[in-house]
Structure formats: structure tokens, C-alpha cells
DSSP file (Angstrom, degrees, kcal/mol; ACC not computed):
  #  RESIDUE AA STRUCTURE BP1 BP2  ACC     N-H-->O    O-->H-N    N-H-->O    O-->H-N    TCO  KAPPA ALPHA  PHI   PSI    X-CA   Y-CA   Z-CA
    1    1 A M     >        0   0    0      0, 0.0     4,-1.5     0, 0.0     3,-0.3   0.000 360.0 360.0 360.0 -39.6   45.5  145.3  143.2
    2    2 A M  H  >  +     0   0    0      1,-0.2     4,-2.1     2,-0.2     5,-0.2   0.904 360.0  54.9 -58.4 -42.2   48.1  146.5  145.8
    3    3 A W  H  > S+     0   0    0      1,-0.2     4,-2.5     2,-0.2    -1,-0.2   0.825 103.2  57.1 -66.6 -29.3   50.0  143.2  145.6
    4    4 A K  H  > S+     0   0    0     -3,-0.3     4,-2.4     2,-0.2    -1,-0.2   0.902 107.8  46.6 -64.7 -42.3   50.3  143.6  141.8
    5    5 A M  H  X S+     0   0    0     -4,-1.5     4,-2.3     2,-0.2    -2,-0.2   0.879 113.2  47.9 -65.8 -38.3   52.0  146.9  142.2
    6    6 A K  H  X S+     0   0    0     -4,-2.1     4,-2.7     2,-0.2    -2,-0.2   0.902 112.3  50.6 -67.8 -41.4   54.3  145.5  144.9
    7    7 A T  H  X S+     0   0    0     -4,-2.5     4,-2.4     2,-0.2    -2,-0.2   0.890 111.1  48.8 -65.3 -38.9   55.1  142.5  142.7
    8    8 A T  H  X S+     0   0    0     -4,-2.4     4,-2.2     2,-0.2    -2,-0.2   0.910 112.9  47.1 -62.8 -44.0   55.8  144.8  139.7
    9    9 A R  H  X S+     0   0    0     -4,-2.3     4,-2.4     2,-0.2    -2,-0.2   0.878 111.4  50.6 -64.5 -38.6   58.1  147.0  141.8
   10   10 A L  H  X S+     0   0    0     -4,-2.7     4,-2.6     2,-0.2    -1,-0.2   0.910 109.5  50.6 -67.0 -42.0   59.8  144.0  143.2
   11   11 A A  H  X S+     0   0    0     -4,-2.4     4,-2.3     2,-0.2    -2,-0.2   0.902 110.2  50.8 -59.7 -42.1   60.4  142.6  139.7
   12   12 A A  H  X S+     0   0    0     -4,-2.2     4,-2.2     2,-0.2    -2,-0.2   0.925 110.8  48.3 -61.9 -45.2   61.8  145.9  138.6
   13   13 A V  H  X S+     0   0    0     -4,-2.4     4,-2.3     2,-0.2    -2,-0.2   0.918 113.3  47.6 -60.4 -46.3   64.2  146.0  141.6
   14   14 A L  H  X S+     0   0    0     -4,-2.6     4,-2.6     1,-0.2    -1,-0.2   0.883 111.3  50.4 -63.5 -40.4   65.4  142.5  140.9
   15   15 A A  H  X S+     0   0    0     -4,-2.3     4,-2.2     2,-0.2    -1,-0.2   0.901 111.0  48.9 -62.1 -42.5   65.8  143.1  137.2
   16   16 A F  H  X S+     0   0    0     -4,-2.2     4,-2.2     2,-0.2    -2,-0.2   0.911 111.9  49.4 -63.3 -44.5   67.9  146.2  138.0
   17   17 A G  H  X S+     0   0    0     -4,-2.3     4,-2.4     1,-0.2    -2,-0.2   0.901 110.1  50.3 -65.1 -41.4   70.0  144.2  140.5
   18   18 A L  H  X S+     0   0    0     -4,-2.6     4,-2.3     2,-0.2    -1,-0.2   0.901 110.5  49.6 -59.6 -45.0   70.6  141.5  138.0
   19   19 A A  H  X S+     0   0    0     -4,-2.2     4,-1.8     2,-0.2    -2,-0.2   0.858 110.0  50.3 -63.4 -38.0   71.7  143.9  135.4
   20   20 A A  H  X S+     0   0    0     -4,-2.2     4,-1.9     2,-0.2    -2,-0.2   0.910 110.9  49.2 -67.1 -42.9   74.1  145.6  137.7
   21   21 A N  H  X S+     0   0    0     -4,-2.4     4,-2.4     1,-0.2    -2,-0.2   0.883 110.9  50.7 -67.8 -34.7   75.6  142.2  138.7
   22   22 A A  H  X S+     0   0    0     -4,-2.3     4,-1.0     2,-0.2    -1,-0.2   0.878 107.9  52.5 -67.4 -36.5   76.0  141.3  135.0
   23   23 A A  H  < S+     0   0    0     -4,-1.8     3,-0.4     1,-0.2     4,-0.2   0.906 111.5  46.9 -66.1 -39.2   77.7  144.6  134.4
   24   24 A L  H >< S+     0   0    0     -4,-1.9     3,-1.9     1,-0.2    -2,-0.2   0.915 107.9  56.1 -62.6 -45.4   80.2  143.8  137.3
   25   25 A A  H 3< S+     0   0    0     -4,-2.4    -1,-0.2     1,-0.3    -2,-0.2   0.714  96.7  65.9 -64.3 -21.3   80.7  140.3  136.0
   26   26 A D  T 3< S+     0   0    0     -4,-1.0    51,-0.5    -3,-0.4     2,-0.3   0.581 106.2  42.0 -77.4  -9.7   81.8  141.7  132.6
   27   27 A G  E <  S-a   77   0A   0     -3,-1.9     2,-0.3    -4,-0.2    51,-0.2  -0.854  76.7-122.9-133.5 169.4   84.9  143.3  134.1
   28   28 A S  E     -a   78   0A   0     49,-2.5    51,-3.3    -2,-0.3     2,-0.5  -0.820  14.3-146.1-110.2 150.2   87.6  142.6  136.5
   29   29 A V  E     -a   79   0A   0     -2,-0.3     2,-0.5    49,-0.2    51,-0.2  -0.971   9.6-166.0-119.0 129.4   88.6  144.5  139.7
   30   30 A V  E     -a   80   0A   0     49,-3.3    51,-2.6    -2,-0.5     2,-0.6  -0.969  12.8-145.3-117.2 123.3   92.2  144.7  140.8
   31   31 A T  E     -aB  81  69A   0     38,-3.1    38,-2.2    -2,-0.5     2,-0.5  -0.798  21.1-166.3 -86.8 120.1   93.0  145.9  144.3
   32   32 A V  E     -aB  82  68A   0     49,-2.8    51,-2.4    -2,-0.6     2,-0.5  -0.922   9.3-165.9-114.1 133.4   96.2  147.9  144.3
   33   33 A S  E     -aB  83  67A   0     34,-2.5    34,-2.3    -2,-0.5     2,-0.6  -0.968   6.1-158.6-115.3 127.8   98.2  148.9  147.3
   34   34 A L  E     +aB  84  66A   0     49,-2.9    51,-2.4    -2,-0.5    52,-0.6  -0.939  28.6 171.5-103.6 122.3  100.9  151.5  147.1
   35   35 A W  E     + B   0  65A   0     30,-2.6    30,-2.4    -2,-0.6     2,-0.3  -0.874  21.1 177.7-135.0 157.7  103.3  151.1  150.1
   36   36 A D  E     - B   0  64A   0     -2,-0.3    28,-0.2    28,-0.3    51,-0.1  -0.945  40.3-111.6-149.2 169.4  106.6  152.2  151.5
   37   37 A K  S    S-     0   0    0     26,-2.0     3,-0.3     1,-0.3    27,-0.1  -0.078  75.2 -78.9 -97.3  32.6  108.6  151.6  154.7
   38   38 A G  S >  S-     0   0    0      1,-0.2     3,-2.7    25,-0.1    -1,-0.3  -0.278  70.1 -41.9 100.1 176.0  108.1  155.0  156.0
   39   39 A E  T 3  S+     0   0    0      1,-0.3     3,-0.4     2,-0.1    -1,-0.2   0.663 129.6  59.5 -56.6 -18.8  109.6  158.5  155.6
   40   40 A T  T >  S+     0   0    0     -3,-0.3     3,-1.4     1,-0.2     4,-0.4   0.321  70.4 109.2 -90.7  10.2  113.1  157.1  155.4
   41   41 A S  T <  S+     0   0    0     -3,-2.7     3,-0.4     1,-0.3    -1,-0.2   0.774  80.4  44.9 -54.7 -31.8  112.3  155.0  152.4
   42   42 A M  T >  S+     0   0    0     -3,-0.4     3,-2.0     1,-0.2    -1,-0.3   0.570  87.9  92.3 -92.0  -8.0  114.4  157.1  150.0
   43   43 A D  T <  S+     0   0    0     -3,-1.4     3,-0.4     1,-0.3    -1,-0.2   0.799  85.4  48.1 -55.9 -32.3  117.4  157.5  152.3
   44   44 A K  T >> S+     0   0    0     -4,-0.4     4,-1.7    -3,-0.4     3,-0.5   0.259  76.9 112.9 -94.4  13.4  119.2  154.5  150.9
   45   45 A M  T <4 S+     0   0    0     -3,-2.0    -1,-0.2     1,-0.2     3,-0.2   0.861  79.4  43.3 -52.1 -44.7  118.7  155.5  147.3
   46   46 A D  T 34 S+     0   0    0     -3,-0.4    -1,-0.2    -4,-0.2    -2,-0.1   0.759 120.3  41.3 -77.1 -26.2  122.5  156.2  146.6
   47   47 A S  T <4 S+     0   0    0     -3,-0.5    -2,-0.2    -4,-0.2    -1,-0.2   0.545 101.2  81.2-100.6 -10.1  123.7  153.0  148.5
   48   48 A M  S  < S-     0   0    0     -4,-1.7     3,-0.1    -3,-0.2     2,-0.1  -0.719  82.6-111.0 -97.6 145.7  121.1  150.6  147.2
   49   49 A P        -     0   0    0      0, 0.0    -2,-0.1     0, 0.0    -1,-0.1  -0.390  49.0 -88.3 -70.0 155.3  121.1  148.7  143.9
   50   50 A S        -     0   0    0      1,-0.1   107,-0.2     5,-0.1     7,-0.1  -0.311  28.9-160.0 -63.1 143.3  118.4  149.8  141.5
   51   51 A M        +     0   0    0    105,-3.0    -1,-0.1    -3,-0.1   106,-0.1   0.051  40.5 141.7-109.6  26.7  115.1  147.9  141.8
   52   52 A M    >   -     0   0    0    104,-0.2     3,-2.1     1,-0.1     5,-0.5  -0.291  66.8-100.8 -70.4 154.8  113.8  148.8  138.3
   53   53 A M  G >  S+     0   0    0      1,-0.3     3,-0.7     2,-0.2    -1,-0.1   0.817 117.5  39.6 -48.4 -47.2  112.0  146.1  136.4
   54   54 A S  G 3  S+     0   0    0      1,-0.2    -1,-0.3     2,-0.1    50,-0.1   0.439  93.2  85.1 -87.2   1.8  114.8  144.9  134.1
   55   55 A S  G <  S-     0   0    0     -3,-2.1    -1,-0.2     1,-0.1    -2,-0.2   0.683  86.8-134.6 -81.2 -14.9  117.6  145.1  136.7
   56   56 A G    <   +     0   0    0     -3,-0.7    -3,-0.1    -4,-0.4    -2,-0.1   0.729  44.6 170.3  69.2  21.8  117.0  141.6  138.2
   57   57 A A        -     0   0    0     -5,-0.5     2,-1.1    -7,-0.1    -1,-0.2  -0.216  47.0-101.6 -65.3 153.7  117.3  143.1  141.6
   58   58 A D    >   -     0   0    0      1,-0.2     3,-2.0     2,-0.0     4,-0.2  -0.678  33.5-161.0 -78.9 100.7  116.5  141.2  144.8
   59   59 A M  G >  S+     0   0    0     -2,-1.1     3,-1.2     1,-0.3    -1,-0.2   0.593  79.1  80.3 -65.8 -10.2  113.1  142.8  145.5
   60   60 A S  G 3  S+     0   0    0      1,-0.2    -1,-0.3     3,-0.0    -2,-0.0   0.715  91.0  55.6 -67.9 -16.7  113.2  141.7  149.2
   61   61 A M  G <  S+     0   0    0     -3,-2.0    -1,-0.2     2,-0.0    -2,-0.2   0.548  81.0 120.8 -89.0  -9.6  115.4  144.8  149.7
   62   62 A A    <   -     0   0    0     -3,-1.2    96,-0.2    -4,-0.2    95,-0.1  -0.230  47.4-162.9 -58.5 139.8  112.9  147.3  148.2
   63   63 A T  S    S+     0   0    0     94,-0.9   -26,-2.0   -22,-0.2     2,-0.3   0.436  77.7  36.5-101.1  -3.1  111.7  150.1  150.5
   64   64 A M  E     +B   36   0A   0     93,-1.0     2,-0.3   -28,-0.2   -28,-0.3  -0.970  69.5 160.4-142.2 159.4  108.7  150.8  148.3
   65   65 A G  E     -B   35   0A   0    -30,-2.4   -30,-2.6    -2,-0.3     2,-0.4  -0.997  32.8-128.9-168.5 173.3  106.3  148.8  146.3
   66   66 A V  E     -B   34   0A   0     94,-0.6     2,-0.4    92,-0.4   -32,-0.2  -0.995  23.5-167.2-130.2 133.4  103.0  148.2  144.5
   67   67 A S  E     -B   33   0A   0    -34,-2.3   -34,-2.5    -2,-0.4     2,-0.4  -0.974   1.3-165.5-122.1 145.6  101.0  145.1  145.1
   68   68 A A  E     -B   32   0A   0     -2,-0.4   -36,-0.2   -36,-0.2    94,-0.1  -0.994  12.9-135.5-132.3 130.8   98.1  144.0  143.0
   69   69 A D  E    S+B   31   0A   0    -38,-2.2   -38,-3.1    -2,-0.4     2,-0.1  -0.983  91.3  24.3-134.8 122.1   95.4  141.4  143.8
   70   70 A P  S    S-     0   0    0      0, 0.0    -1,-0.2     0, 0.0     3,-0.1   0.631  75.0-161.0 -72.2 164.5   94.7  139.4  141.8
   71   71 A G  S    S+     0   0    0     -2,-0.1    93,-2.7     1,-0.1     2,-0.4   0.508  78.0  46.8 -89.4  -4.6   97.9  139.4  139.7
   72   72 A T  E     +d  164   0B   0     91,-0.2    93,-0.2    93,-0.0    -1,-0.1  -1.000  65.4 168.0-137.9 132.7   96.2  137.9  136.7
   73   73 A V  E     -d  165   0B   0     91,-2.3    93,-2.1    -2,-0.4     2,-0.1  -0.943  38.3 -97.5-140.3 160.7   92.8  138.9  135.1
   74   74 A P        -     0   0    0      0, 0.0    66,-0.2     0, 0.0   -46,-0.2  -0.410  51.1 -91.1 -77.0 155.4   91.0  138.2  131.9
   75   75 A A  S    S+     0   0    0     -2,-0.1     2,-0.3    64,-0.1    66,-0.2  -0.267  88.8  56.7 -60.9 154.9   91.3  140.6  128.9
   76   76 A G  E    S+ C   0 140A   0     64,-2.7    64,-2.8    -3,-0.1     2,-0.3  -0.890  96.3   7.7 124.3-153.1   88.6  143.3  128.8
   77   77 A E  E     -aC  27 139A   0    -51,-0.5   -49,-2.5    -2,-0.3     2,-0.4  -0.474  63.8-177.4 -67.1 123.8   87.4  146.0  131.2
   78   78 A V  E     -aC  28 138A   0     60,-3.4    60,-2.5    -2,-0.3     2,-0.5  -0.993  10.1-161.8-126.5 127.2   89.8  146.2  134.3
   79   79 A T  E     -aC  29 137A   0    -51,-3.3   -49,-3.3    -2,-0.4     2,-0.6  -0.933   6.1-153.9-109.9 130.9   89.1  148.5  137.2
   80   80 A F  E     -aC  30 136A   0     56,-3.6    56,-1.8    -2,-0.5     2,-0.7  -0.927   2.6-163.1-106.0 119.6   92.0  149.3  139.5
   81   81 A N  E     -aC  31 135A   0    -51,-2.6   -49,-2.8    -2,-0.6     2,-0.4  -0.918  20.6-164.5-102.8 107.1   91.0  150.3  143.0
   82   82 A V  E     -aC  32 134A   0     52,-2.9    52,-2.2    -2,-0.7     2,-0.4  -0.785  14.8-175.0-105.4 132.7   94.1  152.0  144.4
   83   83 A T  E     -aC  33 133A   0    -51,-2.4   -49,-2.9    -2,-0.4     2,-0.9  -0.996  20.7-144.4-127.4 130.8   95.0  152.8  148.0
   84   84 A N  E     -a   34   0A   0     48,-2.6    47,-2.3    -2,-0.4   -49,-0.2  -0.859  19.9-178.0 -88.2 105.9   98.0  154.7  149.1
   85   85 A T        +     0   0    0    -51,-2.4   -50,-0.2    -2,-0.9    -1,-0.1   0.455  41.2 117.5 -92.6   3.0   98.8  152.9  152.4
   86   86 A S        -     0   0    0    -52,-0.6    45,-0.3     3,-0.2    -2,-0.1  -0.257  53.9-155.5 -60.1 149.7  101.8  155.1  153.2
   87   87 A K  S    S+     0   0    0     43,-0.1    -1,-0.1   -51,-0.1     3,-0.1   0.525  90.9  21.1-100.1  -8.7  101.6  157.2  156.4
   88   88 A D  S    S+     0   0    0      1,-0.1     2,-0.3    41,-0.1    -2,-0.0   0.646 107.5  66.3-130.5 -23.5  104.1  159.8  155.1
   89   89 A M        -     0   0    0     40,-0.1     2,-0.3   -53,-0.0    -3,-0.2  -0.813  64.4-124.3-121.6 150.2  104.5  159.8  151.3
   90   90 A V        +     0   0    0     -2,-0.3     2,-0.3    39,-0.1    39,-0.2  -0.648  35.7 176.6 -79.9 139.3  102.5  160.7  148.2
   91   91 A H  E     -E  128   0B   0     37,-1.7    37,-3.9    -2,-0.3     2,-0.3  -0.912  12.5-168.1-137.9 164.9  102.3  157.9  145.6
   92   92 A E  E     -     0   0B   0     -2,-0.3     2,-0.4    35,-0.2    34,-0.2  -0.911  15.8-132.9-142.3 170.8  100.5  157.4  142.2
   93   93 A M  E     -E  125   0B   0     32,-1.8    32,-2.8    -2,-0.3     2,-0.4  -0.987  18.6-175.7-135.0 130.0   99.9  154.4  139.9
   94   94 A I  E     -EF 124 148B   0     54,-2.1    54,-2.3    -2,-0.4     2,-0.5  -0.913  14.3-145.8-118.7 142.8  100.5  154.4  136.2
   95   95 A V  E     +EF 123 147B   0     28,-2.2    27,-3.4    -2,-0.4    28,-0.9  -0.966  24.8 165.1-114.7 126.0   99.6  151.5  133.8
   96   96 A A  E     - F   0 146B   0     50,-2.0    50,-3.3    -2,-0.5    25,-0.2  -0.994  36.2-111.6-139.2 143.8  101.8  150.7  130.8
   97   97 A P  E     - F   0 145B   0      0, 0.0     2,-0.5     0, 0.0    48,-0.3  -0.430  25.7-146.1 -73.5 152.0  102.1  147.7  128.5
   98   98 A V  E     - F   0 144B   0     46,-3.0    46,-0.6     1,-0.1     3,-0.2  -0.974  15.6-174.4-119.8 118.0  105.3  145.6  128.6
   99   99 A A  S    S-     0   0    0     -2,-0.5     2,-0.3     1,-0.3    -1,-0.1   0.906  79.8  -4.4 -75.6 -38.7  106.5  144.0  125.5
  100  100 A S    >   -     0   0    0      3,-0.2     3,-1.4     1,-0.0    -1,-0.3  -0.976  54.2-139.6-154.3 136.0  109.3  142.1  127.4
  101  101 A T  T 3  S+     0   0    0     -2,-0.3    -1,-0.0     1,-0.2    -2,-0.0   0.585 104.9  64.8 -70.9  -8.7  110.4  142.0  131.0
  102  102 A D  T 3  S+     0   0    0      2,-0.1     2,-0.5   -47,-0.0    -1,-0.2   0.497  87.5  83.5 -89.1  -6.6  114.0  141.9  129.6
  103  103 A T  S <  S-     0   0    0     -3,-1.4    -3,-0.2   -50,-0.0     2,-0.1  -0.867  79.6-130.6-103.2 127.0  113.6  145.4  128.1
  104  104 A A        -     0   0    0     -2,-0.5    -2,-0.1   -50,-0.1    -3,-0.0  -0.424  23.2-114.0 -75.2 149.3  114.2  148.4  130.3
  105  105 A L        -     0   0    0      1,-0.1     2,-1.5    -2,-0.1    -1,-0.1  -0.401  42.3 -89.6 -72.5 158.1  111.7  151.2  130.3
  106  106 A P        +     0   0    0      0, 0.0     9,-3.1     0, 0.0     2,-0.5  -0.577  60.7 179.9 -71.6  94.1  112.8  154.6  129.0
  107  107 A Y  E     -H  114   0C   0     -2,-1.5     2,-0.8     7,-0.2     7,-0.2  -0.861  24.5-149.1-105.4 127.9  114.1  155.9  132.3
  108  108 A D  E  >> -H  113   0C   0      5,-3.3     4,-1.7    -2,-0.5     5,-1.4  -0.839   6.2-163.9-100.2 108.3  115.6  159.4  132.6
  109  109 A R  T  45S+     0   0    0     -2,-0.8    -1,-0.2     1,-0.2     5,-0.0   0.830  85.8  59.7 -60.1 -33.7  118.3  159.2  135.4
  110  110 A E  T  45S+     0   0    0      1,-0.2    -1,-0.2    -3,-0.1    -2,-0.0   0.948 117.5  28.1 -63.5 -51.4  118.3  163.0  135.7
  111  111 A S  T  45S-     0   0    0      2,-0.2    -1,-0.2    -3,-0.1    -2,-0.2   0.537 101.1-132.3 -87.1  -6.7  114.7  163.3  136.6
  112  112 A M  T  <5 +     0   0    0     -4,-1.7    41,-2.7     1,-0.2     2,-0.3   0.867  68.7 112.1  56.7  42.9  114.6  159.9  138.2
  113  113 A R  E   <S-H  108   0C   0     -5,-1.4    -5,-3.3    39,-0.2     2,-0.3  -0.966  71.2-112.5-139.8 154.8  111.3  159.1  136.2
  114  114 A V  E     -H  107   0C   0     -2,-0.3     2,-1.0    -7,-0.2    -7,-0.2  -0.710  36.2-115.1 -82.1 140.7  110.1  157.0  133.5
  115  115 A D     >  -     0   0    0     -9,-3.1     4,-1.9    -2,-0.3     5,-0.1  -0.687  31.4-164.4 -72.1 105.6  109.2  158.8  130.3
  116  116 A E  H  >>S+     0   0    0     -2,-1.0     5,-2.9     1,-0.2     4,-0.6   0.848  82.8  50.5 -67.0 -35.0  105.5  157.9  130.5
  117  117 A D  H >45S+     0   0    0      1,-0.2     3,-0.8     2,-0.2    -1,-0.2   0.936 112.6  45.7 -66.7 -45.3  104.8  158.8  126.8
  118  118 A A  H 345S+     0   0    0      1,-0.2    -2,-0.2   -12,-0.1    -1,-0.2   0.834 111.2  53.8 -68.2 -31.8  107.7  156.7  125.5
  119  119 A A  H 3<5S-     0   0    0     -4,-1.9    -1,-0.2   -13,-0.2    -2,-0.2   0.601 114.5-118.6 -76.4 -13.6  106.6  153.9  127.8
  120  120 A G  T <<5 -     0   0    0     -3,-0.8    -3,-0.2    -4,-0.6    -2,-0.1   0.822  35.0-161.1  78.2  34.7  103.1  154.0  126.3
  121  121 A A      < -     0   0    0     -5,-2.9   -25,-0.3   -25,-0.2    -1,-0.2  -0.221  10.4-166.5 -52.0 134.3  101.2  154.8  129.5
  122  122 A L        -     0   0    0    -27,-3.4     2,-0.3     1,-0.4   -26,-0.2   0.658  59.1 -38.1 -97.8 -21.7   97.6  154.0  129.2
  123  123 A G  E     -E   95   0B   0    -28,-0.9   -28,-2.2    15,-0.0    -1,-0.4  -0.951  55.3-147.1 172.7 170.0   96.2  155.8  132.3
  124  124 A E  E     -E   94   0B   0     -2,-0.3     2,-0.7   -30,-0.2   -30,-0.2  -0.996  23.8-127.7-155.2 159.7   96.9  156.7  135.9
  125  125 A V  E     -E   93   0B   0    -32,-2.8   -32,-1.8    -2,-0.3     3,-0.2  -0.955  49.7-133.5-102.6 105.8   95.6  157.4  139.3
  126  126 A E  E     -     0   0B   0     -2,-0.7   -35,-0.1   -34,-0.2   -33,-0.0   0.007  48.4 -38.2 -63.2 172.5   97.3  160.7  140.0
  127  127 A E  E     -     0   0B   0    -35,-0.1     2,-0.5     1,-0.1   -35,-0.2   0.133  61.1-161.1 -34.1 120.9   99.1  161.6  143.2
  128  128 A L  E     -E   91   0B   0    -37,-3.9   -37,-1.7    -3,-0.2     3,-0.1  -0.942  13.1-133.0-109.2 129.4   97.4  160.2  146.2
  129  129 A E    >   -     0   0    0     -2,-0.5     3,-2.2   -39,-0.2   -45,-0.3  -0.287  53.3 -66.1 -67.5 161.6   98.1  161.7  149.7
  130  130 A P  T 3  S+     0   0    0      0, 0.0    -1,-0.2     0, 0.0   -45,-0.2  -0.298 126.0  11.2 -52.9 130.4   98.7  159.1  152.4
  131  131 A G  T 3  S+     0   0    0    -47,-2.3   -46,-0.1     1,-0.3     2,-0.1   0.300  99.0 127.9  85.1 -10.5   95.5  157.0  153.1
  132  132 A E    <   -     0   0    0     -3,-2.2   -48,-2.6   -49,-0.1     2,-0.3  -0.362  44.1-150.8 -79.6 158.9   93.8  158.4  150.0
  133  133 A T  E     +C   83   0A   0    -50,-0.2     2,-0.3    -3,-0.1   -50,-0.2  -0.886  14.6 176.5-126.2 160.0   92.1  156.1  147.3
  134  134 A G  E     -C   82   0A   0    -52,-2.2   -52,-2.9    -2,-0.3     2,-0.3  -0.957  14.5-141.1-155.6 166.9   91.5  156.4  143.6
  135  135 A S  E     -C   81   0A   0     -2,-0.3     2,-0.3   -54,-0.2   -54,-0.2  -0.964  12.0-178.8-137.7 149.0   90.1  154.4  140.8
  136  136 A L  E     -C   80   0A   0    -56,-1.8   -56,-3.6    -2,-0.3     2,-0.4  -0.967   8.7-161.2-151.8 131.6   90.9  153.8  137.1
  137  137 A S  E     +C   79   0A   0     -2,-0.3     2,-0.3   -58,-0.3   -58,-0.2  -0.952  17.0 170.8-116.3 134.9   89.1  151.6  134.5
  138  138 A L  E     -C   78   0A   0    -60,-2.5   -60,-3.4    -2,-0.4     2,-0.8  -0.971  36.7-125.1-139.0 151.0   90.9  150.5  131.3
  139  139 A H  E     -C   77   0A   0     -2,-0.3     2,-0.4   -62,-0.2   -62,-0.2  -0.894  39.7-165.8 -97.0 111.0   90.0  148.1  128.5
  140  140 A L  E     -C   76   0A   0    -64,-2.8   -64,-2.7    -2,-0.8     2,-0.1  -0.838  11.6-147.9-108.5 135.4   93.1  145.9  128.4
  141  141 A K        -     0   0    0     -2,-0.4    24,-0.1   -66,-0.2    -1,-0.0  -0.439  47.6 -68.5 -87.0 166.5   94.1  143.4  125.7
  142  142 A T  S    S+     0   0    0     -2,-0.1     2,-0.3    24,-0.1    24,-0.2  -0.322  92.6  77.3 -55.6 137.6   96.0  140.1  126.4
  143  143 A G  E    S- G   0 165B   0     22,-3.2    22,-2.8    -3,-0.1     2,-0.4  -0.942  81.4 -60.7 154.4-174.6   99.5  140.9  127.6
  144  144 A T  E     -FG  98 164B   0    -46,-0.6   -46,-3.0    -2,-0.3     2,-0.4  -0.897  44.1-167.0-107.6 138.7  101.7  142.0  130.5
  145  145 A Y  E     -FG  97 163B   0     18,-2.9    18,-2.9    -2,-0.4     2,-0.5  -0.950  14.1-135.7-126.9 143.8  101.2  145.4  132.0
  146  146 A L  E     -FG  96 162B   0    -50,-3.3   -50,-2.0    -2,-0.4     2,-0.5  -0.852  10.3-163.1 -98.5 128.0  103.4  147.4  134.5
  147  147 A L  E     +FG  95 161B   0     14,-3.1    14,-2.1    -2,-0.5     2,-0.3  -0.960  30.0 157.0-107.0 122.8  101.8  149.1  137.4
  148  148 A F  E     -FG  94 160B   0    -54,-2.3   -54,-2.1    -2,-0.5     2,-0.5  -0.984  44.4-124.4-149.5 158.4  104.3  151.7  138.7
  149  149 A C        -     0   0    0     10,-2.1     6,-0.3    -2,-0.3    10,-0.2  -0.882  18.5-169.6-101.8 135.5  104.7  154.9  140.7
  150  150 A N        +     0   0    0     -2,-0.5    -1,-0.1     4,-0.1     3,-0.1   0.060  39.0 130.6-116.0  22.4  106.6  157.7  138.8
  151  151 A I  S >> S-     0   0    0    -59,-0.2     3,-2.5     1,-0.1     4,-0.6  -0.582  83.9 -74.1 -65.3 140.2  107.1  160.1  141.6
  152  152 A P  T 34 S-     0   0    0      0, 0.0   -39,-0.2     0, 0.0   -40,-0.2  -0.113 116.1  -0.8 -52.6 124.2  110.9  160.9  141.3
  153  153 A G  T 3> S+     0   0    0    -41,-2.7     4,-1.3    -3,-0.1   -40,-0.1   0.102 103.3 103.7  92.5 -20.5  113.0  158.0  142.5
  154  154 A H  T X4>S+     0   0    0     -3,-2.5     5,-1.9     1,-0.2     3,-0.6   0.934  80.0  48.1 -65.2 -47.6  110.0  155.8  143.6
  155  155 A Y  G ><5S+     0   0    0     -4,-0.6     3,-1.4    -6,-0.3    -1,-0.2   0.910 111.5  52.0 -58.2 -41.6  110.1  153.4  140.5
  156  156 A Q  G 345S+     0   0    0      1,-0.3  -105,-3.0   -44,-0.2    -1,-0.2   0.773 104.0  57.2 -61.8 -28.8  113.9  152.9  141.1
  157  157 A M  G <<5S-     0   0    0     -4,-1.3   -93,-1.0    -3,-0.6   -94,-0.9   0.411 133.1 -86.0 -88.9   2.7  113.3  152.1  144.7
  158  158 A G  T < 5S+     0   0    0     -3,-1.4     2,-1.9    -4,-0.3   -92,-0.4   0.597  76.6 146.1 111.3  11.3  111.0  149.2  143.8
  159  159 A M      < +     0   0    0     -5,-1.9   -10,-2.1   -94,-0.2     2,-0.3  -0.502  46.9  83.3 -86.2  74.3  107.6  150.7  143.3
  160  160 A W  E     - G   0 148B   0     -2,-1.9   -94,-0.6   -12,-0.2     2,-0.3  -0.975  45.1-178.5-161.8 157.3  106.2  148.5  140.5
  161  161 A T  E     - G   0 147B   0    -14,-2.1   -14,-3.1    -2,-0.3     2,-0.4  -0.970  26.2-114.9-153.5 163.4  104.6  145.2  139.8
  162  162 A L  E     - G   0 146B   0     -2,-0.3     2,-0.4   -16,-0.2   -16,-0.2  -0.801  18.0-160.4-102.4 143.9  103.4  143.2  136.8
  163  163 A L  E     - G   0 145B   0    -18,-2.9   -18,-2.9    -2,-0.4     2,-0.5  -0.989  10.9-146.7-120.0 130.0   99.8  142.4  135.9
  164  164 A N  E     -dG  72 144B   0    -93,-2.7   -91,-2.3    -2,-0.4     2,-0.5  -0.844  13.4-169.6 -97.3 132.9   99.1  139.5  133.6
  165  165 A V  E      dG  73 143B   0    -22,-2.8   -22,-3.2    -2,-0.5   -90,-0.1  -0.981 360.0 360.0-124.2 122.6   96.1  139.9  131.3
  166  166 A G              0   0    0    -93,-2.1   -24,-0.1    -2,-0.5    -1,-0.1   0.432 360.0 360.0-164.0 360.0   94.8  137.0  129.3
């Protein structure tokens, strides 16, 4: 009789585990790193060319950035696990659809920020202190999406990357 109870419990645990794995298999996970080259990353802002998406800038000169792994995921549920790897600066991650990489985002030079509403922002991991992590899950359709930091000046300094969903 005792072995039947243990077998029933084991079957229930296995069924739960399989259901949990199936749920994970239904979505994609993107590991996002928000980085900068230290507290002086903004110092060259006036002397450096803009690193905004449509500028065609040489990104090797960027003093800040966003990396996403993988860079391509299937359409559907996508979870972004975001880490601010900076030692000095606060960063955030916003997700917005991109109709064309040749079209500039609605950028306000005075505030040094993208107009998130006009860009069609879908969600964000709000300000993360250095070393902090956050998570965001979205249902994404096939297309290209921009992951960017919208702290004043950060996007302009190269803090963005593209994610392909298809």
C-alpha cells in the first residue's frame, strides 16, 4: 500500500515537472545586458557623433550599449531577463517595434530622450541600479524590435540593440 502512495506522488511530481517544462518551451528567454564604460561614459557626448539607430554610426565607438542573447527568437511569448552590469550608472530597458531601421525614432533633442508613446513602446524594465536585475514578458509578433535605454542621453550614446522576432 505504501508503494502505491509513493508511486502516485512520484507520478504527480513528474506530471507537474513536465507541465512546467512545456510552459517554458512555449516561450523564449532573452538575456539582456545593459552596459557602459564607467562613470565617464557621458563625458564625450558633445564631441562624439550620435550613436542613434538610424544614424549609421560606427558602434565600435559607443560608450554604452545593450546586448541581447539570442538576437533572434520565434514569435510568441518572450521573456527578457535584464541585468544592469554597470558599476556606476542607472539604466533601463524599453521594447518598441521598428517598422524600418532607416526611419529615425521620435527623439527629443532637448530632453535627450525618445518619445516612448510616439515610438509605440510595449513595455519596460524600469530604472535598475548598478548590479540589479529585472524581468519583462511580452507577446511579440513577427518583426524587428528595438531594445533601448531612455535615461537622458543614453540612447544617443549607443544604448540600443535590435531583436528579430519571426
